[in-house]
N, C-alpha and C positions, 0 to 999 in steps of 0.2 A: 164505557169513559173511555175506552184506547182509544177504538174506532174513532169518536167526536173530536178524539187529539190529535190524529193523525191526517182526518179529515181537514182541521182546520188547519194542519202544520202544509199542507198540497196546497190550500189557497195564500201563504206566503210567499215572498218571494227570497228566498234562502238566500239568494248570491247578493241581496242586495244589502241583509244583515248580517252577511259574514264580510262585506266590504268594509261595511260602516263600522264594524269590530273592530279591523285593523286600523281602519283612519282615524278612531278614537286611539287605540293604545301607541300607532305612531304622532297623536298630537301630545300624549300623556310625556312621550318618551320624549318628546320634542322640547317640551319646559323643564324637564328633571335637565339636561342636557344645556339649555340657556342660563339655567341659574347658575349651574355650575361653570358658565361662562364669563359670571356675573358674583367677583370674589364679593360682595358685600350679601350678597342673598348665598352666596355660599356657606358665607359665615353663620348664618342664620337660619337657614334650614337645611344645610347638608352637613351640620355638626356630629350626625350619628346615626348607626344604623337606626334607633328608633327615631328618631325624627325623619328618616327619609321614608319608613313605614307609614309613619302618618302622614306625610305627603302625598303618597300612593296613594292609601286606603282616600282620601279628602279627594282626590283626583276621580279615579273609578269610581267610588260609589255615587259622587255626583253627574258624573259622564253618565251611567249606566241607571241610574234611578230615573234621569230627564227623559233617555231613550227609549224607556221602560213607557212613559208618561206619550212619546210619541206610537209606540205600537198600542195602545189604551186606547189613544183618539184613533187609530184607523181599524181597528180591530172591533170596538166596541160603539163608543161614541159618534163616530158615522154615522154606525150603521141605525142607530137610533133616532140619530140626526134627519137624517135620508129619507127614514121608515123602510130600508131595505131588511131588515131583521124579522120585517112583517112576513116576508118570504121564507123566511128561514121558520118561521114559528107557525108555519103553516104544514112542515111537515109534521109526519109521526113520531118525531123527537121530544124528550120532555124538555122543556127549557130551561129549566132548572141545568143541567147536565151541560146545555149547549152553550151556557153564560159559563162554567162553572171549569170547562175543557179551556177555553177564549183564556180566560182569567191562568188557569195552572199552565198552560204555552208561557203569558208575560215571567212569570216569576220563574219556571225552567230557566227560561233564556237568561233573565237578570240572573241567576245562582248561577249558570254556568260561566255567562260572559266573567261576570268579575272574580269565578277564582282563575280563570287561563288570563286574565288582563294580568291579576296580581303577580302568577306568576312567569310572565313574559315582560312586562314591565321591569320586576323586580330581577331577572333573567337579564334584560339589557340592563338595567342598572349596576347588577354587579360585575357586567364588560367595562363598562364606563368607566367604574370605579380602578379597575387592574390596571385601566390605560391613564388616567387624571389623577389618583388619587384623592379622590376626594376626603375619604372618611379612613382611617388608618387602623391597624387592627384588623384579626380573621372575625368570619362568621361565627355565630360554634353551633354545636349542638343544638343547645336546649332553646338558644335566640332564635333559629329554625323551626326546633317542636312546639317554641309559644307562638310564634308565629303563624304556622300552616293550623295549629286550631282555632287561631284567631280569625283567621281570613275566613275559614269555614263559617263560624257562626257570624260574620260580619255580613257574610253572602245570604247565607240564607238570612237573615234581617234584611237586605236589600228589597231581597224578592218580596218580604210580604210590603216595606215599605214600599214599594215601587206602587202598588193598588191606593195607595192612600187620596192621589189624585184623581183614582175612577168616583168617589163621592165628589168631586168641587164639580167633574166633567157631566156626570149624570143629573146634575139638578136641572139644566137649561140644556141639557146634548151639546155642550157646549168646548170646541179645540182647544180653542185659546184658553180656557178658564183649564181647562185637565194640565196646559202644556206649563203656563205662568205657574199653577198652584205647585208643579213638583219642582221647577226654581226656587220658589218662597221656600217651600219645605228644606230643602238644601240651603239657602242663605239662614235660615232661622238657624237650624242643627251646628252650621260652620262656621256660626257667625262670632264665636270666640276663639277662631283660630288662631294660633300663633306657634314660635318655632316648638311649642312642647307641648300643648295641648288645647284639645276643644270638647265640645258636649258628647262628641262621636267616640270620643275616646274613652269615655267611663262605659264598659260593654252593656249595662244596663239600660243605657240610654239605646243604641240601635236594638236592641234585644223587646224591650218595650213598644216600640215603633213597630217592629217588622207584626208582632202579634198583636195588634192596632191596625193595620192594614190588613192581614186575612180577616179581621173581623168586620170590617169596614164593607172590603170584599161581599161577606155575604150579608149583610146587611142590604148593602147595593142590591143583589143580586136577587135577591129576596123581594125587594121590594120591585127590580126591575120587569119581572117576570109576571107582572098582576098588569104591566101597562097593554092600556087600549088604541088601535092603530086602526 
């Protein structure tokens, strides 16, 4: 499995992925800065560290779950649609292990990117706050510890949730269906968003979605290995 993961990663454009990661983070930081320039938005969204954490979570999870659907489309859906996966299936490699390797890569990328983005965006906001004083008062150690634990849980949940679009994309090997479904998932779970709460703020919901995503991926792979070309 380790060899398959390394083989698949060699086929990926790591440089492009890193640039996309940086662009996404720059965009999120830019959005926070724009909110800080608007007095009404500041009064609504930047009232406390908790509200900023929630806003960061929304932006980061939404961005990387949608980005994961792009990776799913490129690494799996397009190969089934164009039947290039049949070439790989001709090699003496277990089909299930091959697809699991692809899925694991996407999950790991999502997990790592969500963790790193939280660090980068929060660090950037801390710097901006020290300059523009959106929020008064220090960040406590308890607050940071609680946030770190939630960030890990959210990253794990996002790694699983990012696989849910695989179900929709593999039905007709449709790239638009894969990406659109990820957008709809994000729209639903953050539909009740306001300055204080959203569905994703209840930790049981992201955990449940993460578990559902891994289960869906398992069932889709189990069916996909039996496909005829």
